[in-house]
C-alpha positions in Angstrom: 0.0 0.0 0.0 1.1 3.6 -0.6 0.3 6.7 0.9 -0.3 9.4 -1.8 -1.7 13.1 -1.7 -5.3 13.7 -2.7 -6.8 16.9 -3.6 -10.6 17.9 -3.0 -11.3 20.8 -5.0 -14.7 22.7 -4.5 -16.4 23.3 -8.0 -19.8 24.5 -9.2 -22.0 21.7 -10.9 -22.3 23.0 -14.0 -21.1 22.4 -17.4 -17.5 23.1 -18.3 -16.5 23.2 -14.3 -14.6 20.0 -14.4 -12.6 21.0 -17.6 -11.7 24.2 -16.0 -9.7 22.1 -13.3 -8.3 20.1 -15.9 -7.4 23.3 -18.0 -5.8 24.4 -14.8 -3.4 21.3 -14.4 -2.6 20.6 -18.2 -1.7 24.4 -18.5 0.7 23.7 -15.6 2.1 20.6 -17.0 0.7 18.4 -14.2 -0.4 14.7 -15.0 -3.6 13.9 -13.4 -3.5 10.3 -12.4 -6.2 9.8 -11.0 -10.2 11.7 -10.8 -13.2 11.2 -9.2 -15.9 13.8 -8.9 -19.7 14.3 -7.3 -22.2 16.9 -7.8 -25.2 17.7 -5.5 -27.2 20.9 -6.2 -25.4 23.7 -7.2 -22.0 22.4 -5.6 -19.6 19.5 -6.6 -16.0 18.2 -5.3 -13.3 17.0 -7.2 -11.1 14.2 -5.6 -7.3 14.2 -7.8 -4.3 12.5 -7.3 -1.8 14.2 -9.5 2.0 12.9 -10.4 3.5 15.8 -8.9 2.1 16.9 -5.8 4.5 20.0 -5.4 3.5 21.7 -8.9 -0.4 20.4 -8.5 -0.6 22.7 -5.6 1.3 25.7 -7.3 -1.3 25.9 -10.3 -4.0 25.5 -7.7 -2.9 28.4 -5.6 -2.1 30.4 -8.7 -5.6 29.3 -10.0 -7.1 30.5 -6.9 -8.9 27.4 -6.3 -10.0 26.2 -2.8 -8.8 23.0 -2.2 -7.7 20.6 0.7 -4.8 18.2 0.5 -5.1 15.1 2.4 -3.1 11.7 2.3 -5.2 8.9 0.8 -3.8 5.1 0.4 -3.3 3.6 -3.1 -3.6 -0.4 -3.2 -3.3 -3.0 -6.1 -5.6 -5.7 -6.4 -6.0 -8.6 -8.8 -8.7 -8.0 -11.2 -11.2 -10.3 -10.1 -15.0 -10.4 -8.8 -14.8 -10.0 -5.7 -11.2 -8.9 -4.7 -12.3 -5.4 -3.5 -14.7 -6.5 -1.5 -12.3 -9.0 -0.1 -10.1 -6.1 0.7 -12.9 -4.1 2.2 -13.5 -6.6 4.5 -10.1 -6.5 5.7 -10.5 -2.9 6.4 -13.7 -3.1 8.1 -12.7 -6.0 10.2 -9.7 -3.5 11.6 -12.7 -0.8 12.6 -11.6 1.6 9.5 -14.1 3.7 8.3 -13.9 4.9 4.8 -14.1 9.0 4.1 -13.8 8.7 0.0 -12.6 5.6 -2.2 -12.3 5.2 -6.0 -11.1 2.1 -7.7 -10.7 1.7 -11.7 -9.0 -1.4 -14.0 -7.9 -1.0 -17.7 -10.0 -3.0 -19.8 -7.3 -5.8 -20.0 -5.3 -5.5 -17.0 -5.1 -8.0 -14.5 -4.9 -5.4 -11.5 -7.4 -3.1 -10.1 -6.3 0.0 -8.4 -8.3 1.0 -5.3 -7.5 4.7 -3.7 -9.4 5.7 -0.5 -9.2 8.2 2.5 -9.8 7.0 5.7 -10.9 9.0 9.0 -8.6 7.2 11.4 -5.1 7.0 8.9 -3.1 5.8 11.3 -5.1 2.7 11.7 -5.1 2.4 7.7 -1.5 2.3 7.5 -1.7 -1.1 10.0 -4.0 -2.7 7.3 -2.4 -5.2 4.9 -3.8 -7.6 2.2 
């Protein structure tokens, strides 16, 4: 399991809002490794993992965007039915409460990647699969 930095960015829930954030990163030559977003009513939030945390922070600051930086955990799983449930059961058994989660796998990939943040980060560091 790798600890990584995650940016949670407040956005308006409107057409083009995510595109504007992507342009901020693209213009700063910051590669986005993972992105998840939700919207409710007129507000939304993006969770972004950037390849270069320092440059990402600078780009967000220069764009005047509101964001929070937090530690997230990245874990590779076999890309097969039940693998995610098995891993999440292990976290649950350790009383680890997730505050966010997203996962992906390439179409032909043998591995999936799950990224999550927790309310009790020290407990998550002890979790192994």
